Each structure stands twice: as C-alpha cells, then as structure tokens.
PASE-319763 format. One record per residue (C-alpha): z, x negated, y; residue in three letters; residue number from 1. Coordinates in steps of 0.2 Angstrom, whole numbers, plus 5000, padded with zeros to 4 digits. Example, Ala and Ser with C-alpha at 12.3 -4.5 7.8 and 13.67 -1.06 7.14 Angstrom:
BEGIN
+------+------+------+------+-----+
!   c3 !   c1 !   c2 ! code ! pos !
+------+------+------+------+-----+
! 5039 ! 4938 ! 4978 !  ALA !   1 !
! 5036 ! 4932 ! 4995 !  SER !   2 !
+------+------+------+------+-----+
//
This chain:
BEGIN
+------+------+------+------+-----+
!   c3 !   c1 !   c2 ! code ! pos !
+------+------+------+------+-----+
! 5552 ! 4585 ! 5370 !  UNK !   1 !
! 5560 ! 4583 ! 5353 !  UNK !   2 !
! 5561 ! 4599 ! 5342 !  UNK !   3 !
! 5580 ! 4605 ! 5343 !  UNK !   4 !
! 5589 ! 4603 ! 5326 !  UNK !   5 !
! 5606 ! 4607 ! 5320 !  UNK !   6 !
! 5611 ! 4592 ! 5309 !  UNK !   7 !
! 5614 ! 4575 ! 5317 !  UNK !   8 !
! 5617 ! 4558 ! 5309 !  UNK !   9 !
! 5630 ! 4545 ! 5313 !  UNK !  10 !
! 5616 ! 4536 ! 5323 !  UNK !  11 !
! 5613 ! 4551 ! 5334 !  UNK !  12 !
! 5632 ! 4552 ! 5338 !  UNK !  13 !
! 5632 ! 4533 ! 5341 !  UNK !  14 !
! 5618 ! 4536 ! 5354 !  UNK !  15 !
! 5627 ! 4550 ! 5362 !  UNK !  16 !
! 5642 ! 4539 ! 5364 !  UNK !  17 !
! 5632 ! 4526 ! 5372 !  UNK !  18 !
! 5623 ! 4539 ! 5383 !  UNK !  19 !
! 5640 ! 4546 ! 5388 !  UNK !  20 !
! 5647 ! 4528 ! 5392 !  UNK !  21 !
! 5632 ! 4524 ! 5402 !  UNK !  22 !
! 5633 ! 4539 ! 5413 !  UNK !  23 !
! 5652 ! 4536 ! 5415 !  UNK !  24 !
! 5647 ! 4520 ! 5422 !  UNK !  25 !
! 5634 ! 4528 ! 5434 !  UNK !  26 !
! 5648 ! 4539 ! 5440 !  UNK !  27 !
! 5661 ! 4525 ! 5442 !  UNK !  28 !
! 5649 ! 4512 ! 5449 !  UNK !  29 !
! 5653 ! 4501 ! 5434 !  UNK !  30 !
! 5665 ! 4501 ! 5419 !  UNK !  31 !
! 5684 ! 4498 ! 5420 !  UNK !  32 !
! 5690 ! 4480 ! 5417 !  UNK !  33 !
! 5672 ! 4474 ! 5415 !  UNK !  34 !
! 5662 ! 4464 ! 5428 !  UNK !  35 !
! 5647 ! 4476 ! 5427 !  UNK !  36 !
! 5638 ! 4486 ! 5441 !  UNK !  37 !
! 5627 ! 4501 ! 5437 !  UNK !  38 !
! 5612 ! 4490 ! 5433 !  UNK !  39 !
! 5622 ! 4480 ! 5421 !  UNK !  40 !
! 5629 ! 4496 ! 5412 !  UNK !  41 !
! 5611 ! 4503 ! 5411 !  UNK !  42 !
! 5604 ! 4487 ! 5404 !  UNK !  43 !
! 5618 ! 4485 ! 5391 !  UNK !  44 !
! 5616 ! 4503 ! 5386 !  UNK !  45 !
! 5597 ! 4501 ! 5383 !  UNK !  46 !
! 5602 ! 4486 ! 5372 !  UNK !  47 !
! 5615 ! 4496 ! 5362 !  UNK !  48 !
! 5603 ! 4511 ! 5359 !  UNK !  49 !
! 5589 ! 4499 ! 5353 !  UNK !  50 !
! 5601 ! 4491 ! 5341 !  UNK !  51 !
! 5609 ! 4507 ! 5335 !  UNK !  52 !
! 5593 ! 4516 ! 5332 !  UNK !  53 !
! 5582 ! 4502 ! 5326 !  UNK !  54 !
! 5570 ! 4507 ! 5340 !  UNK !  55 !
! 5556 ! 4494 ! 5340 !  UNK !  56 !
! 5555 ! 4485 ! 5357 !  UNK !  57 !
! 5537 ! 4490 ! 5359 !  UNK !  58 !
! 5543 ! 4509 ! 5358 !  UNK !  59 !
! 5557 ! 4506 ! 5370 !  UNK !  60 !
! 5545 ! 4498 ! 5382 !  UNK !  61 !
! 5533 ! 4513 ! 5381 !  UNK !  62 !
! 5548 ! 4524 ! 5386 !  UNK !  63 !
! 5548 ! 4516 ! 5403 !  UNK !  64 !
! 5537 ! 4525 ! 5416 !  UNK !  65 !
! 5528 ! 4509 ! 5422 !  UNK !  66 !
! 5519 ! 4517 ! 5437 !  UNK !  67 !
! 5536 ! 4521 ! 5444 !  UNK !  68 !
! 5542 ! 4503 ! 5442 !  UNK !  69 !
! 5526 ! 4496 ! 5449 !  UNK !  70 !
! 5527 ! 4508 ! 5464 !  UNK !  71 !
! 5545 ! 4503 ! 5467 !  UNK !  72 !
! 5542 ! 4485 ! 5466 !  UNK !  73 !
! 5527 ! 4486 ! 5477 !  UNK !  74 !
! 5536 ! 4495 ! 5491 !  UNK !  75 !
! 5550 ! 4483 ! 5490 !  UNK !  76 !
! 5538 ! 4469 ! 5494 !  UNK !  77 !
! 5532 ! 4479 ! 5509 !  UNK !  78 !
! 5549 ! 4482 ! 5515 !  UNK !  79 !
! 5554 ! 4464 ! 5513 !  UNK !  80 !
! 5539 ! 4459 ! 5523 !  UNK !  81 !
! 5544 ! 4471 ! 5537 !  UNK !  82 !
! 5562 ! 4464 ! 5536 !  UNK !  83 !
! 5557 ! 4446 ! 5537 !  UNK !  84 !
! 5545 ! 4450 ! 5551 !  UNK !  85 !
! 5560 ! 4456 ! 5561 !  UNK !  86 !
! 5552 ! 4473 ! 5563 !  UNK !  87 !
! 5567 ! 4485 ! 5560 !  UNK !  88 !
! 5579 ! 4475 ! 5572 !  UNK !  89 !
! 5566 ! 4475 ! 5585 !  UNK !  90 !
! 5563 ! 4493 ! 5584 !  UNK !  91 !
! 5581 ! 4497 ! 5585 !  UNK !  92 !
! 5584 ! 4485 ! 5600 !  UNK !  93 !
! 5569 ! 4494 ! 5609 !  UNK !  94 !
! 5577 ! 4511 ! 5607 !  UNK !  95 !
! 5594 ! 4504 ! 5612 !  UNK !  96 !
! 5586 ! 4498 ! 5628 !  UNK !  97 !
! 5579 ! 4514 ! 5633 !  UNK !  98 !
! 5587 ! 4523 ! 5648 !  UNK !  99 !
! 5594 ! 4538 ! 5638 !  UNK ! 100 !
! 5610 ! 4548 ! 5638 !  UNK ! 101 !
! 5621 ! 4548 ! 5623 !  UNK ! 102 !
! 5613 ! 4564 ! 5616 !  UNK ! 103 !
! 5596 ! 4556 ! 5619 !  UNK ! 104 !
! 5600 ! 4540 ! 5611 !  UNK ! 105 !
! 5607 ! 4549 ! 5596 !  UNK ! 106 !
! 5591 ! 4559 ! 5594 !  UNK ! 107 !
! 5580 ! 4543 ! 5596 !  UNK ! 108 !
! 5590 ! 4534 ! 5583 !  UNK ! 109 !
! 5589 ! 4549 ! 5571 !  UNK ! 110 !
! 5571 ! 4551 ! 5573 !  UNK ! 111 !
! 5567 ! 4532 ! 5571 !  UNK ! 112 !
! 5578 ! 4530 ! 5556 !  UNK ! 113 !
! 5571 ! 4546 ! 5548 !  UNK ! 114 !
! 5553 ! 4541 ! 5551 !  UNK ! 115 !
! 5555 ! 4523 ! 5545 !  UNK ! 116 !
! 5563 ! 4529 ! 5529 !  UNK ! 117 !
! 5549 ! 4540 ! 5525 !  UNK ! 118 !
! 5537 ! 4525 ! 5524 !  UNK ! 119 !
! 5549 ! 4511 ! 5519 !  UNK ! 120 !
! 5565 ! 4511 ! 5509 !  UNK ! 121 !
! 5580 ! 4520 ! 5516 !  UNK ! 122 !
! 5592 ! 4507 ! 5510 !  UNK ! 123 !
! 5582 ! 4493 ! 5518 !  UNK ! 124 !
! 5581 ! 4503 ! 5535 !  UNK ! 125 !
! 5600 ! 4505 ! 5534 !  UNK ! 126 !
! 5603 ! 4487 ! 5530 !  UNK ! 127 !
! 5592 ! 4481 ! 5545 !  UNK ! 128 !
! 5597 ! 4494 ! 5558 !  UNK ! 129 !
! 5616 ! 4495 ! 5555 !  UNK ! 130 !
! 5622 ! 4479 ! 5564 !  UNK ! 131 !
! 5611 ! 4483 ! 5579 !  UNK ! 132 !
! 5617 ! 4501 ! 5580 !  UNK ! 133 !
! 5635 ! 4495 ! 5579 !  UNK ! 134 !
! 5633 ! 4482 ! 5592 !  UNK ! 135 !
! 5624 ! 4493 ! 5605 !  UNK ! 136 !
! 5638 ! 4506 ! 5603 !  UNK ! 137 !
! 5652 ! 4493 ! 5605 !  UNK ! 138 !
! 5643 ! 4486 ! 5621 !  UNK ! 139 !
! 5641 ! 4503 ! 5628 !  UNK ! 140 !
! 5658 ! 4509 ! 5625 !  UNK ! 141 !
! 5652 ! 4523 ! 5613 !  UNK ! 142 !
! 5661 ! 4529 ! 5598 !  UNK ! 143 !
! 5650 ! 4521 ! 5584 !  UNK ! 144 !
! 5655 ! 4533 ! 5570 !  UNK ! 145 !
! 5643 ! 4547 ! 5575 !  UNK ! 146 !
! 5629 ! 4534 ! 5577 !  UNK ! 147 !
! 5632 ! 4525 ! 5561 !  UNK ! 148 !
! 5635 ! 4540 ! 5550 !  UNK ! 149 !
! 5620 ! 4548 ! 5558 !  UNK ! 150 !
! 5609 ! 4533 ! 5554 !  UNK ! 151 !
! 5614 ! 4534 ! 5535 !  UNK ! 152 !
! 5611 ! 4553 ! 5535 !  UNK ! 153 !
! 5595 ! 4552 ! 5544 !  UNK ! 154 !
! 5588 ! 4539 ! 5533 !  UNK ! 155 !
! 5592 ! 4549 ! 5518 !  UNK ! 156 !
! 5585 ! 4565 ! 5525 !  UNK ! 157 !
! 5569 ! 4556 ! 5532 !  UNK ! 158 !
! 5566 ! 4547 ! 5515 !  UNK ! 159 !
! 5563 ! 4564 ! 5507 !  UNK ! 160 !
! 5547 ! 4567 ! 5518 !  UNK ! 161 !
! 5536 ! 4557 ! 5506 !  UNK ! 162 !
! 5534 ! 4552 ! 5488 !  UNK ! 163 !
! 5537 ! 4534 ! 5493 !  UNK ! 164 !
! 5553 ! 4536 ! 5504 !  UNK ! 165 !
! 5565 ! 4533 ! 5490 !  UNK ! 166 !
! 5565 ! 4529 ! 5471 !  UNK ! 167 !
! 5569 ! 4546 ! 5465 !  UNK ! 168 !
! 5554 ! 4553 ! 5474 !  UNK ! 169 !
! 5543 ! 4540 ! 5467 !  UNK ! 170 !
! 5549 ! 4545 ! 5450 !  UNK ! 171 !
! 5546 ! 4563 ! 5453 !  UNK ! 172 !
! 5529 ! 4560 ! 5460 !  UNK ! 173 !
! 5524 ! 4549 ! 5445 !  UNK ! 174 !
! 5530 ! 4560 ! 5431 !  UNK ! 175 !
! 5525 ! 4577 ! 5438 !  UNK ! 176 !
! 5509 ! 4570 ! 5445 !  UNK ! 177 !
! 5512 ! 4578 ! 5462 !  UNK ! 178 !
! 5498 ! 4576 ! 5475 !  UNK ! 179 !
! 5504 ! 4565 ! 5490 !  UNK ! 180 !
! 5497 ! 4576 ! 5504 !  UNK ! 181 !
! 5502 ! 4592 ! 5497 !  UNK ! 182 !
! 5520 ! 4586 ! 5494 !  UNK ! 183 !
! 5521 ! 4580 ! 5512 !  UNK ! 184 !
! 5515 ! 4597 ! 5519 !  UNK ! 185 !
! 5529 ! 4606 ! 5509 !  UNK ! 186 !
! 5543 ! 4593 ! 5512 !  UNK ! 187 !
! 5540 ! 4589 ! 5530 !  UNK ! 188 !
! 5546 ! 4605 ! 5538 !  UNK ! 189 !
! 5563 ! 4605 ! 5529 !  UNK ! 190 !
! 5565 ! 4587 ! 5533 !  UNK ! 191 !
! 5562 ! 4590 ! 5551 !  UNK ! 192 !
! 5574 ! 4605 ! 5552 !  UNK ! 193 !
! 5587 ! 4594 ! 5543 !  UNK ! 194 !
! 5585 ! 4580 ! 5556 !  UNK ! 195 !
! 5587 ! 4593 ! 5569 !  UNK ! 196 !
! 5603 ! 4600 ! 5561 !  UNK ! 197 !
! 5610 ! 4583 ! 5559 !  UNK ! 198 !
! 5608 ! 4579 ! 5578 !  UNK ! 199 !
! 5615 ! 4596 ! 5583 !  UNK ! 200 !
! 5631 ! 4593 ! 5573 !  UNK ! 201 !
! 5633 ! 4575 ! 5579 !  UNK ! 202 !
! 5629 ! 4580 ! 5597 !  UNK ! 203 !
! 5639 ! 4596 ! 5599 !  UNK ! 204 !
! 5650 ! 4598 ! 5583 !  UNK ! 205 !
! 5668 ! 4593 ! 5581 !  UNK ! 206 !
! 5671 ! 4576 ! 5587 !  UNK ! 207 !
! 5657 ! 4576 ! 5599 !  UNK ! 208 !
! 5668 ! 4575 ! 5614 !  UNK ! 209 !
! 5677 ! 4560 ! 5607 !  UNK ! 210 !
! 5661 ! 4551 ! 5606 !  UNK ! 211 !
! 5659 ! 4550 ! 5625 !  UNK ! 212 !
! 5660 ! 4533 ! 5633 !  UNK ! 213 !
! 5678 ! 4526 ! 5634 !  UNK ! 214 !
! 5686 ! 4525 ! 5651 !  UNK ! 215 !
! 5680 ! 4510 ! 5660 !  UNK ! 216 !
! 5665 ! 4508 ! 5649 !  UNK ! 217 !
! 5647 ! 4506 ! 5656 !  UNK ! 218 !
! 5642 ! 4524 ! 5661 !  UNK ! 219 !
! 5623 ! 4519 ! 5661 !  UNK ! 220 !
! 5613 ! 4511 ! 5648 !  UNK ! 221 !
! 5614 ! 4492 ! 5648 !  UNK ! 222 !
! 5600 ! 4481 ! 5654 !  UNK ! 223 !
! 5586 ! 4478 ! 5641 !  UNK ! 224 !
! 5590 ! 4460 ! 5641 !  UNK ! 225 !
! 5606 ! 4463 ! 5632 !  UNK ! 226 !
! 5596 ! 4469 ! 5617 !  UNK ! 227 !
! 5581 ! 4458 ! 5618 !  UNK ! 228 !
! 5588 ! 4443 ! 5608 !  UNK ! 229 !
! 5591 ! 4445 ! 5589 !  UNK ! 230 !
! 5608 ! 4440 ! 5582 !  UNK ! 231 !
! 5608 ! 4423 ! 5573 !  UNK ! 232 !
! 5609 ! 4431 ! 5556 !  UNK ! 233 !
! 5594 ! 4443 ! 5559 !  UNK ! 234 !
! 5576 ! 4437 ! 5557 !  UNK ! 235 !
! 5567 ! 4435 ! 5574 !  UNK ! 236 !
! 5553 ! 4446 ! 5578 !  UNK ! 237 !
! 5537 ! 4439 ! 5571 !  UNK ! 238 !
! 5522 ! 4449 ! 5578 !  UNK ! 239 !
! 5509 ! 4443 ! 5565 !  UNK ! 240 !
! 5520 ! 4446 ! 5550 !  UNK ! 241 !
! 5525 ! 4463 ! 5557 !  UNK ! 242 !
! 5507 ! 4468 ! 5560 !  UNK ! 243 !
! 5502 ! 4462 ! 5543 !  UNK ! 244 !
! 5515 ! 4473 ! 5535 !  UNK ! 245 !
! 5511 ! 4488 ! 5546 !  UNK ! 246 !
! 5492 ! 4486 ! 5542 !  UNK ! 247 !
! 5496 ! 4487 ! 5523 !  UNK ! 248 !
! 5508 ! 4501 ! 5525 !  UNK ! 249 !
! 5496 ! 4511 ! 5535 !  UNK ! 250 !
! 5481 ! 4508 ! 5523 !  UNK ! 251 !
! 5492 ! 4513 ! 5509 !  UNK ! 252 !
! 5497 ! 4529 ! 5518 !  UNK ! 253 !
! 5479 ! 4533 ! 5521 !  UNK ! 254 !
! 5474 ! 4530 ! 5503 !  UNK ! 255 !
! 5488 ! 4541 ! 5497 !  UNK ! 256 !
! 5484 ! 4555 ! 5509 !  UNK ! 257 !
! 5465 ! 4555 ! 5508 !  UNK ! 258 !
! 5459 ! 4548 ! 5491 !  UNK ! 259 !
! 5463 ! 4551 ! 5473 !  UNK ! 260 !
! 5465 ! 4532 ! 5469 !  UNK ! 261 !
! 5480 ! 4528 ! 5458 !  UNK ! 262 !
! 5495 ! 4526 ! 5469 !  UNK ! 263 !
! 5503 ! 4512 ! 5458 !  UNK ! 264 !
! 5487 ! 4502 ! 5458 !  UNK ! 265 !
! 5484 ! 4503 ! 5477 !  UNK ! 266 !
! 5502 ! 4499 ! 5481 !  UNK ! 267 !
! 5502 ! 4484 ! 5469 !  UNK ! 268 !
! 5486 ! 4477 ! 5478 !  UNK ! 269 !
! 5494 ! 4480 ! 5494 !  UNK ! 270 !
! 5510 ! 4470 ! 5489 !  UNK ! 271 !
! 5498 ! 4456 ! 5482 !  UNK ! 272 !
! 5490 ! 4455 ! 5499 !  UNK ! 273 !
! 5506 ! 4453 ! 5508 !  UNK ! 274 !
! 5511 ! 4439 ! 5496 !  UNK ! 275 !
! 5496 ! 4429 ! 5501 !  UNK ! 276 !
! 5502 ! 4420 ! 5516 !  UNK ! 277 !
! 5501 ! 4403 ! 5523 !  UNK ! 278 !
! 5517 ! 4405 ! 5534 !  UNK ! 279 !
! 5529 ! 4416 ! 5524 !  UNK ! 280 !
! 5534 ! 4409 ! 5507 !  UNK ! 281 !
! 5533 ! 4421 ! 5492 !  UNK ! 282 !
! 5550 ! 4416 ! 5486 !  UNK ! 283 !
! 5558 ! 4423 ! 5503 !  UNK ! 284 !
! 5549 ! 4439 ! 5500 !  UNK ! 285 !
! 5553 ! 4440 ! 5481 !  UNK ! 286 !
! 5571 ! 4435 ! 5485 !  UNK ! 287 !
! 5573 ! 4452 ! 5494 !  UNK ! 288 !
! 5567 ! 4462 ! 5480 !  UNK ! 289 !
! 5581 ! 4473 ! 5472 !  UNK ! 290 !
! 5579 ! 4467 ! 5455 !  UNK ! 291 !
! 5595 ! 4475 ! 5449 !  UNK ! 292 !
! 5588 ! 4492 ! 5454 !  UNK ! 293 !
! 5572 ! 4489 ! 5444 !  UNK ! 294 !
! 5583 ! 4485 ! 5429 !  UNK ! 295 !
! 5593 ! 4500 ! 5432 !  UNK ! 296 !
! 5577 ! 4511 ! 5431 !  UNK ! 297 !
! 5571 ! 4502 ! 5415 !  UNK ! 298 !
! 5588 ! 4503 ! 5406 !  UNK ! 299 !
! 5590 ! 4522 ! 5410 !  UNK ! 300 !
! 5572 ! 4526 ! 5404 !  UNK ! 301 !
! 5577 ! 4518 ! 5387 !  UNK ! 302 !
! 5594 ! 4526 ! 5386 !  UNK ! 303 !
! 5587 ! 4543 ! 5391 !  UNK ! 304 !
! 5573 ! 4542 ! 5378 !  UNK ! 305 !
! 5585 ! 4538 ! 5364 !  UNK ! 306 !
! 5596 ! 4552 ! 5369 !  UNK ! 307 !
! 5581 ! 4564 ! 5369 !  UNK ! 308 !
! 5577 ! 4559 ! 5351 !  UNK ! 309 !
! 5594 ! 4566 ! 5345 !  UNK ! 310 !
! 5588 ! 4584 ! 5350 !  UNK ! 311 !
! 5605 ! 4588 ! 5359 !  UNK ! 312 !
! 5597 ! 4589 ! 5376 !  UNK ! 313 !
! 5584 ! 4601 ! 5370 !  UNK ! 314 !
! 5597 ! 4611 ! 5361 !  UNK ! 315 !
! 5607 ! 4612 ! 5377 !  UNK ! 316 !
! 5592 ! 4617 ! 5388 !  UNK ! 317 !
! 5587 ! 4630 ! 5375 !  UNK ! 318 !
! 5605 ! 4637 ! 5375 !  UNK ! 319 !
! 5604 ! 4639 ! 5394 !  UNK ! 320 !
! 5588 ! 4647 ! 5393 !  UNK ! 321 !
! 5595 ! 4660 ! 5381 !  UNK ! 322 !
! 5609 ! 4663 ! 5394 !  UNK ! 323 !
! 5595 ! 4666 ! 5407 !  UNK ! 324 !
! 5597 ! 4649 ! 5416 !  UNK ! 325 !
! 5581 ! 4640 ! 5418 !  UNK ! 326 !
! 5580 ! 4623 ! 5426 !  UNK ! 327 !
! 5563 ! 4627 ! 5434 !  UNK ! 328 !
! 5570 ! 4641 ! 5444 !  UNK ! 329 !
! 5576 ! 4638 ! 5462 !  UNK ! 330 !
! 5595 ! 4642 ! 5460 !  UNK ! 331 !
! 5599 ! 4633 ! 5444 !  UNK ! 332 !
! 5588 ! 4618 ! 5450 !  UNK ! 333 !
! 5597 ! 4617 ! 5467 !  UNK ! 334 !
! 5614 ! 4618 ! 5459 !  UNK ! 335 !
! 5610 ! 4605 ! 5445 !  UNK ! 336 !
! 5602 ! 4593 ! 5457 !  UNK ! 337 !
! 5616 ! 4594 ! 5469 !  UNK ! 338 !
! 5630 ! 4592 ! 5457 !  UNK ! 339 !
! 5622 ! 4579 ! 5446 !  UNK ! 340 !
! 5617 ! 4569 ! 5461 !  UNK ! 341 !
! 5635 ! 4567 ! 5467 !  UNK ! 342 !
! 5642 ! 4564 ! 5449 !  UNK ! 343 !
! 5630 ! 4550 ! 5443 !  UNK ! 344 !
! 5619 ! 4547 ! 5459 !  UNK ! 345 !
! 5602 ! 4554 ! 5463 !  UNK ! 346 !
! 5591 ! 4542 ! 5453 !  UNK ! 347 !
! 5600 ! 4545 ! 5436 !  UNK ! 348 !
! 5601 ! 4564 ! 5440 !  UNK ! 349 !
! 5582 ! 4565 ! 5442 !  UNK ! 350 !
! 5580 ! 4555 ! 5426 !  UNK ! 351 !
! 5591 ! 4568 ! 5417 !  UNK ! 352 !
! 5582 ! 4583 ! 5424 !  UNK ! 353 !
! 5564 ! 4578 ! 5423 !  UNK ! 354 !
! 5562 ! 4579 ! 5404 !  UNK ! 355 !
! 5568 ! 4597 ! 5404 !  UNK ! 356 !
! 5556 ! 4604 ! 5417 !  UNK ! 357 !
! 5542 ! 4607 ! 5406 !  UNK ! 358 !
! 5529 ! 4618 ! 5414 !  UNK ! 359 !
! 5537 ! 4615 ! 5431 !  UNK ! 360 !
! 5525 ! 4617 ! 5446 !  UNK ! 361 !
! 5523 ! 4607 ! 5461 !  UNK ! 362 !
! 5535 ! 4618 ! 5470 !  UNK ! 363 !
! 5549 ! 4614 ! 5458 !  UNK ! 364 !
! 5545 ! 4595 ! 5460 !  UNK ! 365 !
! 5546 ! 4597 ! 5479 !  UNK ! 366 !
! 5563 ! 4606 ! 5477 !  UNK ! 367 !
! 5570 ! 4593 ! 5465 !  UNK ! 368 !
! 5565 ! 4579 ! 5477 !  UNK ! 369 !
! 5573 ! 4587 ! 5492 !  UNK ! 370 !
! 5589 ! 4593 ! 5484 !  UNK ! 371 !
! 5593 ! 4577 ! 5475 !  UNK ! 372 !
! 5589 ! 4567 ! 5491 !  UNK ! 373 !
! 5599 ! 4578 ! 5504 !  UNK ! 374 !
! 5613 ! 4580 ! 5492 !  UNK ! 375 !
! 5616 ! 4561 ! 5494 !  UNK ! 376 !
! 5624 ! 4565 ! 5511 !  UNK ! 377 !
! 5638 ! 4575 ! 5504 !  UNK ! 378 !
! 5650 ! 4561 ! 5500 !  UNK ! 379 !
! 5651 ! 4543 ! 5505 !  UNK ! 380 !
! 5647 ! 4537 ! 5488 !  UNK ! 381 !
! 5633 ! 4549 ! 5486 !  UNK ! 382 !
! 5620 ! 4537 ! 5491 !  UNK ! 383 !
! 5618 ! 4518 ! 5492 !  UNK ! 384 !
! 5612 ! 4520 ! 5510 !  UNK ! 385 !
! 5629 ! 4527 ! 5515 !  UNK ! 386 !
! 5638 ! 4513 ! 5506 !  UNK ! 387 !
! 5627 ! 4500 ! 5515 !  UNK ! 388 !
! 5631 ! 4507 ! 5532 !  UNK ! 389 !
! 5650 ! 4508 ! 5528 !  UNK ! 390 !
! 5650 ! 4490 ! 5522 !  UNK ! 391 !
! 5641 ! 4482 ! 5536 !  UNK ! 392 !
! 5651 ! 4493 ! 5549 !  UNK ! 393 !
! 5667 ! 4486 ! 5541 !  UNK ! 394 !
! 5660 ! 4468 ! 5546 !  UNK ! 395 !
! 5660 ! 4474 ! 5564 !  UNK ! 396 !
! 5678 ! 4480 ! 5563 !  UNK ! 397 !
! 5672 ! 4499 ! 5561 !  UNK ! 398 !
! 5680 ! 4509 ! 5547 !  UNK ! 399 !
! 5670 ! 4523 ! 5539 !  UNK ! 400 !
! 5680 ! 4530 ! 5525 !  UNK ! 401 !
! 5677 ! 4545 ! 5515 !  UNK ! 402 !
! 5686 ! 4557 ! 5526 !  UNK ! 403 !
! 5677 ! 4552 ! 5542 !  UNK ! 404 !
! 5660 ! 4553 ! 5533 !  UNK ! 405 !
! 5664 ! 4570 ! 5525 !  UNK ! 406 !
! 5667 ! 4577 ! 5543 !  UNK ! 407 !
! 5648 ! 4575 ! 5545 !  UNK ! 408 !
! 5642 ! 4573 ! 5527 !  UNK ! 409 !
! 5648 ! 4590 ! 5520 !  UNK ! 410 !
! 5642 ! 4602 ! 5533 !  UNK ! 411 !
! 5626 ! 4593 ! 5536 !  UNK ! 412 !
! 5622 ! 4593 ! 5517 !  UNK ! 413 !
! 5627 ! 4612 ! 5515 !  UNK ! 414 !
! 5616 ! 4616 ! 5530 !  UNK ! 415 !
! 5601 ! 4606 ! 5524 !  UNK ! 416 !
! 5602 ! 4612 ! 5506 !  UNK ! 417 !
! 5602 ! 4630 ! 5513 !  UNK ! 418 !
! 5586 ! 4626 ! 5522 !  UNK ! 419 !
! 5578 ! 4620 ! 5506 !  UNK ! 420 !
! 5584 ! 4635 ! 5497 !  UNK ! 421 !
! 5576 ! 4647 ! 5510 !  UNK ! 422 !
! 5560 ! 4637 ! 5512 !  UNK ! 423 !
! 5557 ! 4636 ! 5493 !  UNK ! 424 !
! 5565 ! 4652 ! 5487 !  UNK ! 425 !
! 5556 ! 4664 ! 5500 !  UNK ! 426 !
! 5539 ! 4655 ! 5499 !  UNK ! 427 !
! 5540 ! 4648 ! 5517 !  UNK ! 428 !
! 5533 ! 4632 ! 5510 !  UNK ! 429 !
+------+------+------+------+-----+
//
C-alpha cells in the first residue's frame, strides 16, 4: 500500500477524476449519452490512467491479478460446456416433472439453483434455468414471480458457498490466499440458512397466497412428458458432453478440497481438456465466454492501481482508523461491503476494499465474500443474475420490476446479512 502523503500533483487529481468517472459508470451501468457499458467504461478508464500517469504498459499488466483472470476464464469454459450439453435445462425440467406441491417445487428449485451456482457461474445458471422455470409456472397456472425471483436470489446466495461460485469470490480467494476447504466449512452454514430463509419468505411470507394455482389451472403436477423436450432455442441434452463437463468439474472440486495444487493452473488444465473435442467445436465454447466481464476485471485492476498510487485511498483509510473504524472488523466490513455492492456492484466493491484489508485474516475474507454476494439480492440492479432473470422473464410476458423484486429482495437480504453478522461476529463459524 502506498505511503500516505499530503501533497498531490495535477496528475494525481487527473487520476482521481478518471477513477470517479469509472465508478460513476459502474453505478449507472454506463455513461450518459455514450454507448458504453461497464466493461467499456473500465477499459477506457484504464487507457486514460495509463496515458495520464505515463505508467508503462508492463507495469499496468502487472497490476492485474492474473490468477483471478485465469480462474474466471477457466470456469467460464466449464459453464459453457455444461450449457452446450443441455445440462441446466435438463435438470430444471427433471425438477419440474417431479410430483411436488407448490412449496415442494419452490424448495427444489431453490436447492438446485443454489447448488449449481456454488460450482458453476450463478449468471449462467440463471440464463439457462429462467426460461424453463417461467414455462413450467405458466403451464401449471402458478404465479411465476416467486419462482423467478427465488431463482435469482438462490443463485446469488448459493454462489457464496465456494471460492469459485462467482467472480468476487475468485478474487477474494486469490488475493487473500484463502484455503478452499476451510472457506467452504465457514461459508456453507450461512448459505444453507440463507436458502432456508428465502424459501420460508417465498412460501409463507406476504404474497404467498397469491402464488397458489389460478382458478381452473391444473391442481396436480403436469405429466413428465410435458417437460421432456427442450424448447427449440435451448441446447438439447447431450449425455456425453454433460458427463465430460461434470467429470472435469468434479475433478477440480476434489483438487481444490484435498490438495494444495495451484487452483488457477488446475482450472486452466481442466478448461483445456474440455476444449479438446471431436464433436463440440471450440468456437462454440469460446463464443459463450463473457469476454466483457474479463475486460471489466482487467480495466478495474489498472484503474484501482493508479488510484492507489495517489495515496488518497491510504489517507482515507488512515483517517477512518483514527476515528476507530477499521475495515477488517465485522461491523464496518459488513456496512462497507453491503453499501458499496449496491452502489457500484459487488465485483468493483471487492476490488475497492481488498487493498485496504491489510492483515485481514481468513474470517474477514469469508465475511467479505458472503456480504458482497448476499447484498446483491437487495435491489433488482444489485447483481447481473437478477437482471438476467428479469430480462428473460420479460420475453415470456412476465414483468419483474424493482418494486416486485424489492418485496422479496430487501427482507431476504437483511435477514441473510443478519445471519452472516451473527455467524462471524460471535465466533459460530
């Protein structure tokens, strides 16, 4: 961390201005009157600070946490393999065909979405499951809102269970060097409690009665044949491609849990094995990689590094310390993580907080991961998973606006954050 200093040059203030504009773009999702998304804003911000500061490109590249980028890319390949193999849709249709009551079906979907998101990308899980969930609700005459909002919230909560469930967890695990197994042991109980609270709210909370089958709708689950065929736009289930992806994912989980092999190297090897195929062209797999997200990460690494060199961040943290506010403590970390995650999104929030958690132990890392992930459920714009579900639901004629999401998102977020506070603050983990 740079040593705080009192005098700042014009270059420093130029970097501060770029930093402020970039994070305004993170908050707004782009910049007014410009055709830029968050990734474009971060990339242009990185170019601007390099030009302003004269930072050599080699130094800018060294500011990027390469293990995080490698891990993120590798698991995007694994998720793409599972999606092209039709795995997510097949699992969702299998759940839909089970002879379950409304409460049972809701519980099954929450468990499946949470479990899949702990291993694969929560965004990809929502992308694949949303059309199937919407279709099964409409066919059964059920109000789809609790199921779709539950899908997004469960995917967010479940993704916090491991260090590979979402991008911010990968970053936290890489920077703080958290052991994979130890993290899972500490994070899993709050995640399971959070999924249970989500189900209770959706099953018995306000609006639960309105989610009962509409008059004249099928009172029993529809025959399995209704859900067996995949829609034309969804990849058909491929047993071989799915088995290949599941084998690699299971092997990686075993390596992470029971060995000390470098996680980024193991994940990259797994991705390479999946790209070796005689039936599935590599261009199809690579076409599903979220390249803009990788650019977002790299751009923010460079912008944040340049901002750190001004010393302003270190001065602010030092001033907070003088006031008795230390980011590694549970209270300040919970507030900062939750607020920043809803202002600039959880990945940029983690990037802002990590450099100022010097001396943070594993417990602080676990808390940061849980808080920034759970906080994504607070608002509709709080996570990409929420927006994916809302966009795909709209295509089915189902409107999920911020008010409808808030009925579930706000109470569930407050409850789950309270669970994290209790678990970490009182040493239950």
